[in-house]
N, C-alpha and C positions, 0 to 999 in steps of 0.2 A: 358520621363518617367513619370509615374504618381506620385502623392504626396505620396500615400501609399507606393509604391515601394522605394521611397527616404527615408521615415521615417524608414521603415523596414531595409534598408541598414545601415542607421546610427545606428539603435539599435544593429545590429548584429556586427558592427565595434567597438562599444563602449565597455568598460569594464563592463558596466551594463548588457549588453547582455550575456557576459561570466559568470557573477555572477549568472544571472537568470537561465542560462542553468546548472550551477553547482547545484544550489538549486533544479532545476527539477529532475536532476539525483538523488541527495540524497533523495528527497521525493519519487521517484519511487522505490528505494531500500528499504526504510523503509516500504513502503506499501507492497512490495513483502514479506519482512520479517514477517510482521504482519499476512499476509494471510497465510503464511506457519505455523506460530505459532498457529494460530486459528484452521487450519485444524488438526494439530497434537493434540493440547489440546482438541479439540471438540471430537475426537474419544475417548480419555482417559476419558473425563467427561461423555460421553455417556455410556461407559462400566461400569464405577463406579455406576452410577444411575441404570443401568440395573441389576447389581449384587445386589444392595440394594433392588430393587423391587423383584428380585427372592427370596430373603431371607424372605420377608414378607409373612405371611400366608394368603391364600386365604379365604375370608368370603363370 
């Protein structure tokens, strides 16, 4: 077996591997929530600015 495979196996079997996986899952969930929040807020902010622009007189 190659040295890379052995090191990867040791990493997966150790608790550090489990902790790293937990952090990766948490980070992925945070990123997903941020993307959803930006998508929702982006539409609302765009609508607000559009309404303000519509109220301004054309010169």
